[in-house]
C-alpha distance (Angstrom), angle and dihedral (degrees) to the residues before:
residue distance angle dihedral
M1 . . .
R2 3.80 . .
C3 3.82 116.0 .
P4 3.83 110.6 -118.6
K5 3.82 90.6 -145.0
C6 3.83 105.9 45.5
S7 3.86 101.8 8.3
S8 3.79 92.8 -125.1
L9 3.81 114.2 155.0
K10 3.81 94.1 -144.7
S11 3.79 116.2 91.6
S12 3.77 135.3 140.4
V13 3.79 130.6 -143.3
V14 3.81 111.1 -110.7
D15 3.81 98.3 176.5
S16 3.80 134.3 5.6
R17 3.80 128.8 -171.5
Q18 3.76 141.6 154.4
A19 3.80 113.9 -93.5
E20 3.82 121.6 -126.6
D21 3.80 96.5 -92.8
G22 3.82 92.5 56.5
N23 3.80 91.7 -131.4
T24 3.79 96.8 82.2
I25 3.79 135.0 63.5
R26 3.80 117.4 -146.6
R27 3.80 115.1 -150.8
R28 3.79 128.6 -169.7
R29 3.78 109.9 -151.5
E30 3.77 135.0 -171.4
C31 3.79 123.0 -151.6
E32 3.81 110.7 -124.1
N33 3.81 90.1 -149.8
C34 3.84 104.3 49.3
Q35 3.87 101.6 8.3
Y36 3.82 91.0 -124.5
R37 3.82 112.1 155.9
F38 3.78 121.3 -140.2
T39 3.80 139.9 164.1
T40 3.79 128.0 -118.8
Y41 3.79 130.8 -176.9
E42 3.77 125.5 -144.7
R43 3.77 120.8 -161.0
L44 3.78 135.4 170.3
E45 3.78 112.5 -90.8
E46 3.76 105.5 -122.6
K47 3.76 123.5 -157.6
T48 3.78 114.4 -95.0
L49 3.76 113.7 -85.2
V50 3.80 118.9 -152.7
V51 3.81 123.7 -154.5
V52 3.80 117.3 -146.8
K53 3.79 107.4 -149.0
K54 3.81 126.5 -149.2
D55 3.81 92.4 -98.3
G56 3.83 91.4 52.7
T57 3.79 96.9 -105.1
R58 3.77 118.7 132.2
E59 3.78 130.6 -139.7
Q60 3.77 136.7 168.7
F61 3.82 116.6 -87.6
S62 3.80 111.6 -101.5
R63 3.80 125.1 -163.4
E64 3.80 87.4 -168.2
K65 3.82 92.9 61.7
I66 3.80 90.8 54.2
F67 3.81 91.8 44.5
N68 3.82 92.8 48.7
G69 3.81 92.5 47.2
I70 3.79 91.2 52.7
I71 3.82 92.1 44.8
R72 3.82 90.2 54.7
S73 3.81 91.1 48.7
A74 3.81 92.6 47.2
Q75 3.80 97.5 51.5
K76 3.81 111.9 140.7
R77 3.82 90.7 4.3
P78 3.82 126.6 120.7
V79 3.81 91.8 -106.6
T80 3.80 118.6 123.7
T81 3.77 127.0 -141.6
A82 3.81 88.3 -119.7
E83 3.81 90.7 56.6
I84 3.79 90.8 50.0
E85 3.81 90.7 48.4
E86 3.82 89.7 52.5
V87 3.82 90.4 49.8
V88 3.82 91.2 50.3
N89 3.82 90.3 48.9
R90 3.81 91.2 52.4
I91 3.80 91.9 46.8
E92 3.80 92.1 50.0
Q93 3.82 90.9 48.9
Q94 3.83 90.8 50.6
V95 3.80 92.4 48.0
R96 3.81 93.8 48.0
A97 3.81 92.3 45.8
Q98 3.80 92.1 51.5
S99 3.81 101.6 42.1
D100 3.78 137.4 69.3
G101 3.78 95.1 -151.6
E102 3.82 99.9 -55.1
V103 3.78 129.7 66.0
E104 3.80 132.8 178.1
S105 3.80 115.2 -114.9
D106 3.83 88.8 -128.2
V107 3.80 89.9 62.7
I108 3.80 91.1 54.6
G109 3.80 91.5 45.6
N110 3.80 91.2 52.4
F111 3.83 91.3 49.9
V112 3.81 89.0 51.7
M113 3.81 91.7 48.7
E114 3.83 92.2 50.6
E115 3.79 91.7 50.2
L116 3.82 94.4 46.3
M117 3.80 92.3 49.7
D118 3.81 88.0 63.6
L119 3.80 95.3 38.1
D120 3.82 103.3 50.4
E121 3.80 130.0 -21.6
I122 3.81 96.0 -146.4
T123 3.80 91.3 50.2
Y124 3.81 87.2 49.1
V125 3.83 92.9 52.2
R126 3.81 92.1 46.9
F127 3.79 92.1 49.9
A128 3.81 92.3 44.0
S129 3.80 92.6 51.4
V130 3.81 90.2 59.1
Y131 3.81 98.2 34.3
R132 3.81 95.7 48.5
S133 3.83 93.9 38.1
F134 3.80 95.2 -135.5
K135 3.78 112.3 -144.2
D136 3.82 98.2 -159.6
V137 3.79 144.6 0.6
S138 3.81 94.1 -92.7
E139 3.82 90.1 68.1
I140 3.81 90.0 54.4
E141 3.81 90.0 47.2
N142 3.81 90.0 54.2
L143 3.80 90.7 50.8
L144 3.81 91.3 50.0
K145 3.82 90.4 49.7
Q146 3.81 89.8 53.3
I147 3.82 90.5 50.8
T148 3.80 94.9 48.4
K149 3.81 90.9 45.3
G150 3.81 89.2 51.4
N151 3.82 90.9 49.3
R152 3.79 91.7 52.4
Q153 3.80 90.9 51.2
K154 3.84 91.2 49.3
K155 3.82 91.0 51.5
Q156 3.82 91.1 50.2
D157 3.82 92.1 52.1
């Protein structure tokens, strides 16, 4: 592994442990040339996943796009970055488990919506308003009625 400080290719692993998501190994390394310590992450290389968009175009699956979309929807909400990272991990696992290399963008959007419903209702509504491209206020009202109906049922259980 190349040292970020002196670019030497000789480093040794000082500490190694599993990262929080269980799919990544975090390694602390020390450069043998300049003794600079740095962190690297090792994760399983998954096969490429292609997303088929509504217009038929295809693009490579991106965790970052999902993460950034949720971050925008969760602005000024009591949702932590760690919670969002966990949601993105679960969504990626669901997508990879369900697909054979290609997945429809609608499938990913529905996974995101399911996760956000449990995470934070306001974040869910914000995401839904962009994802579903609401045409008027009545569509948002219907969504809010579904949420409040679902909350009443949860409280009764």
